[in-house]
N, CA and C atoms as an extended XYZ file, in Angstrom:
198
Properties=species:S:1:pos:R:3:atomname:S:1:resname:S:1:resid:I:1 pbc="F F F"
N         6.169       21.966      -11.951 N   UNK     1
C         6.161       21.415      -13.289 CA  UNK     1
C         4.753       20.915      -13.607 C   UNK     1
N         4.247       21.309      -14.717 N   UNK     2
C         2.912       20.908      -15.152 CA  UNK     2
C         2.949       19.453      -15.647 C   UNK     2
N         1.957       18.632      -15.225 N   UNK     3
C         1.931       17.248      -15.712 CA  UNK     3
C         1.690       17.191      -17.221 C   UNK     3
N         2.208       16.159      -17.854 N   UNK     4
C         2.024       15.990      -19.294 CA  UNK     4
C         0.557       15.751      -19.632 C   UNK     4
N        -0.162       15.110      -18.713 N   UNK     5
C        -1.567       14.811      -18.957 CA  UNK     5
C        -2.327       14.903      -17.648 C   UNK     5
N        -3.063       15.969      -17.449 N   UNK     6
C        -3.809       16.148      -16.202 CA  UNK     6
C        -5.053       15.272      -16.145 C   UNK     6
N        -5.446       14.680      -17.260 N   UNK     7
C        -6.638       13.832      -17.290 CA  UNK     7
C        -6.504       12.653      -16.332 C   UNK     7
N        -5.313       12.080      -16.226 N   UNK     8
C        -5.078       10.948      -15.324 CA  UNK     8
C        -5.403       11.371      -13.894 C   UNK     8
N        -4.906       12.524      -13.488 N   UNK     9
C        -5.185       13.028      -12.146 CA  UNK     9
C        -6.677       13.299      -11.971 C   UNK     9
N        -7.273       13.980      -12.914 N   UNK    10
C        -8.687       14.335      -12.800 CA  UNK    10
C        -9.580       13.103      -12.765 C   UNK    10
N        -9.225       12.071      -13.532 N   UNK    11
C       -10.034       10.846      -13.555 CA  UNK    11
C        -9.974       10.079      -12.244 C   UNK    11
N        -8.907       10.249      -11.481 N   UNK    12
C        -8.767        9.493      -10.234 CA  UNK    12
C        -9.322       10.226       -9.013 C   UNK    12
N        -9.672       11.455       -9.137 N   UNK    13
C       -10.183       12.218       -7.992 CA  UNK    13
C       -11.316       11.488       -7.259 C   UNK    13
N       -12.290       10.908       -7.945 N   UNK    14
C       -13.382       10.250       -7.220 CA  UNK    14
C       -12.959        9.049       -6.369 C   UNK    14
N       -11.817        8.455       -6.668 N   UNK    15
C       -11.404        7.257       -5.936 CA  UNK    15
C       -10.178        7.474       -5.038 C   UNK    15
N        -9.700        8.699       -4.959 N   UNK    16
C        -8.546        8.988       -4.109 CA  UNK    16
C        -8.935        8.776       -2.647 C   UNK    16
N        -8.086        8.083       -1.919 N   UNK    17
C        -8.316        7.842       -0.491 CA  UNK    17
C        -7.044        8.196        0.281 C   UNK    17
N        -7.238        8.743        1.454 N   UNK    18
C        -6.098        9.036        2.332 CA  UNK    18
C        -5.622        7.752        2.981 C   UNK    18
N        -4.324        7.678        3.249 N   UNK    19
C        -3.823        6.550        4.016 CA  UNK    19
C        -4.231        6.757        5.466 C   UNK    19
N        -4.331        5.686        6.237 N   UNK    20
C        -4.717        5.845        7.638 CA  UNK    20
C        -3.773        6.791        8.382 C   UNK    20
N        -4.330        7.568        9.282 N   UNK    21
C        -3.524        8.480       10.073 CA  UNK    21
C        -3.138        7.778       11.370 C   UNK    21
N        -2.069        7.020       11.303 N   UNK    22
C        -1.548        6.319       12.474 CA  UNK    22
C        -0.044        6.509       12.509 C   UNK    22
N         0.500        6.622       13.693 N   UNK    23
C         1.938        6.837       13.850 CA  UNK    23
C         2.749        5.694       13.250 C   UNK    23
N         2.162        4.505       13.189 N   UNK    24
C         2.873        3.326       12.691 CA  UNK    24
C         2.875        3.219       11.166 C   UNK    24
N         2.249        4.155       10.464 N   UNK    25
C         2.142        4.027        9.015 CA  UNK    25
C         3.503        3.856        8.321 C   UNK    25
N         4.540        4.613        8.672 N   UNK    26
C         5.839        4.375        8.024 CA  UNK    26
C         6.353        2.947        8.257 C   UNK    26
N         6.101        2.394        9.416 N   UNK    27
C         6.504        1.017        9.709 CA  UNK    27
C         5.712        0.028        8.834 C   UNK    27
N         4.439        0.305        8.631 N   UNK    28
C         3.610       -0.538        7.768 CA  UNK    28
C         4.120       -0.474        6.335 C   UNK    28
N         4.451        0.718        5.867 N   UNK    29
C         5.002        0.860        4.519 CA  UNK    29
C         6.315        0.087        4.386 C   UNK    29
N         7.166        0.180        5.401 N   UNK    30
C         8.442       -0.538        5.365 CA  UNK    30
C         8.242       -2.048        5.307 C   UNK    30
N         7.242       -2.551        6.016 N   UNK    31
C         6.960       -3.985        6.011 CA  UNK    31
C         6.337       -4.418        4.686 C   UNK    31
N         5.542       -3.552        4.083 N   UNK    32
C         4.848       -3.897        2.848 CA  UNK    32
C         5.737       -3.781        1.614 C   UNK    32
N         6.696       -2.898        1.655 N   UNK    33
C         7.516       -2.635        0.469 CA  UNK    33
C         8.176       -3.878       -0.127 C   UNK    33
N         8.854       -4.714        0.666 N   UNK    34
C         9.480       -5.885        0.040 CA  UNK    34
C         8.457       -6.871       -0.538 C   UNK    34
N         7.296       -6.969        0.076 N   UNK    35
C         6.248       -7.853       -0.441 CA  UNK    35
C         5.788       -7.346       -1.804 C   UNK    35
N         5.539       -6.046       -1.892 N   UNK    36
C         5.064       -5.472       -3.150 CA  UNK    36
C         6.145       -5.515       -4.226 C   UNK    36
N         7.370       -5.259       -3.838 N   UNK    37
C         8.467       -5.301       -4.807 CA  UNK    37
C         8.645       -6.713       -5.365 C   UNK    37
N         8.607       -7.703       -4.486 N   UNK    38
C         8.730       -9.087       -4.937 CA  UNK    38
C         7.574       -9.451       -5.865 C   UNK    38
N         6.373       -9.027       -5.520 N   UNK    39
C         5.211       -9.321       -6.355 CA  UNK    39
C         5.353       -8.692       -7.733 C   UNK    39
N         5.884       -7.490       -7.776 N   UNK    40
C         6.066       -6.798       -9.043 CA  UNK    40
C         7.033       -7.547       -9.949 C   UNK    40
N         8.142       -7.991       -9.382 N   UNK    41
C         9.172       -8.630      -10.197 CA  UNK    41
C         8.961      -10.126      -10.387 C   UNK    41
N         8.295      -10.777       -9.447 N   UNK    42
C         8.110      -12.216       -9.525 CA  UNK    42
C         6.738      -12.621      -10.055 C   UNK    42
N         5.822      -11.662      -10.134 N   UNK    43
C         4.512      -11.947      -10.703 CA  UNK    43
C         3.579      -12.733       -9.804 C   UNK    43
N         3.551      -12.417       -8.528 N   UNK    44
C         2.637      -13.089       -7.594 CA  UNK    44
C         1.190      -12.733       -7.923 C   UNK    44
N         0.284      -13.626       -7.564 N   UNK    45
C        -1.136      -13.352       -7.782 CA  UNK    45
C        -1.628      -12.354       -6.728 C   UNK    45
N        -2.725      -11.669       -7.002 N   UNK    46
C        -3.265      -10.741       -6.000 CA  UNK    46
C        -3.567      -11.425       -4.669 C   UNK    46
N        -4.076      -12.640       -4.706 N   UNK    47
C        -4.360      -13.366       -3.470 CA  UNK    47
C        -3.101      -13.639       -2.665 C   UNK    47
N        -2.036      -14.040       -3.355 N   UNK    48
C        -0.757      -14.281       -2.672 CA  UNK    48
C        -0.229      -12.999       -2.050 C   UNK    48
N        -0.320      -11.914       -2.790 N   UNK    49
C         0.161      -10.629       -2.286 CA  UNK    49
C        -0.637      -10.220       -1.056 C   UNK    49
N        -1.950      -10.357       -1.118 N   UNK    50
C        -2.794       -9.988        0.020 CA  UNK    50
C        -2.436      -10.806        1.253 C   UNK    50
N        -2.243      -12.110        1.080 N   UNK    51
C        -1.872      -12.962        2.223 CA  UNK    51
C        -0.514      -12.562        2.797 C   UNK    51
N         0.448      -12.289        1.913 N   UNK    52
C         1.781      -11.901        2.379 CA  UNK    52
C         1.761      -10.535        3.061 C   UNK    52
N         0.983       -9.600        2.529 N   UNK    53
C         0.872       -8.281        3.164 CA  UNK    53
C         0.238       -8.397        4.540 C   UNK    53
N        -0.800       -9.209        4.627 N   UNK    54
C        -1.474       -9.384        5.923 CA  UNK    54
C        -0.498       -9.985        6.934 C   UNK    54
N         0.253      -10.976        6.525 N   UNK    55
C         1.218      -11.613        7.434 CA  UNK    55
C         2.327      -10.643        7.830 C   UNK    55
N         2.791       -9.842        6.873 N   UNK    56
C         3.902       -8.925        7.138 CA  UNK    56
C         3.510       -7.766        8.041 C   UNK    56
N         2.226       -7.410        8.044 N   UNK    57
C         1.795       -6.225        8.801 CA  UNK    57
C         0.889       -6.548        9.987 C   UNK    57
N         0.545       -7.808       10.171 N   UNK    58
C        -0.404       -8.212       11.225 CA  UNK    58
C        -0.014       -7.676       12.604 C   UNK    58
N         1.235       -7.864       12.995 N   UNK    59
C         1.632       -7.454       14.354 CA  UNK    59
C         1.614       -5.938       14.510 C   UNK    59
N         1.903       -5.228       13.443 N   UNK    60
C         1.872       -3.758       13.512 CA  UNK    60
C         0.427       -3.277       13.669 C   UNK    60
N        -0.477       -3.833       12.854 N   UNK    61
C        -1.889       -3.452       12.957 CA  UNK    61
C        -2.465       -3.822       14.319 C   UNK    61
N        -1.986       -4.913       14.894 N   UNK    62
C        -2.450       -5.301       16.239 CA  UNK    62
C        -2.099       -4.215       17.253 C   UNK    62
N        -0.935       -3.633       17.124 N   UNK    63
C        -0.541       -2.540       18.027 CA  UNK    63
C        -1.394       -1.300       17.792 C   UNK    63
N        -1.734       -1.037       16.536 N   UNK    64
C        -2.557        0.131       16.198 CA  UNK    64
C        -3.945       -0.015       16.803 C   UNK    64
N        -4.492       -1.231       16.775 N   UNK    65
C        -5.843       -1.476       17.261 CA  UNK    65
C        -5.976       -1.265       18.761 C   UNK    65
N        -4.890       -1.425       19.509 N   UNK    66
C        -4.983       -1.327       20.967 CA  UNK    66
C        -4.536       -0.007       21.478 C   UNK    66
């Protein structure tokens, strides 16, 4: 299916980044999802979201680092 507006895709090409290639990535997404969902519906500040994401994923990233 052709997108309604390809300009959005074309404009983002310079800033597209791959997610890290780590086996734990699905686990990180699972830990981050409720934080992001709550922020979306409750209106948390970016700083609050960043702190909550760091806390929710800290132990997983620690395993990735070692």
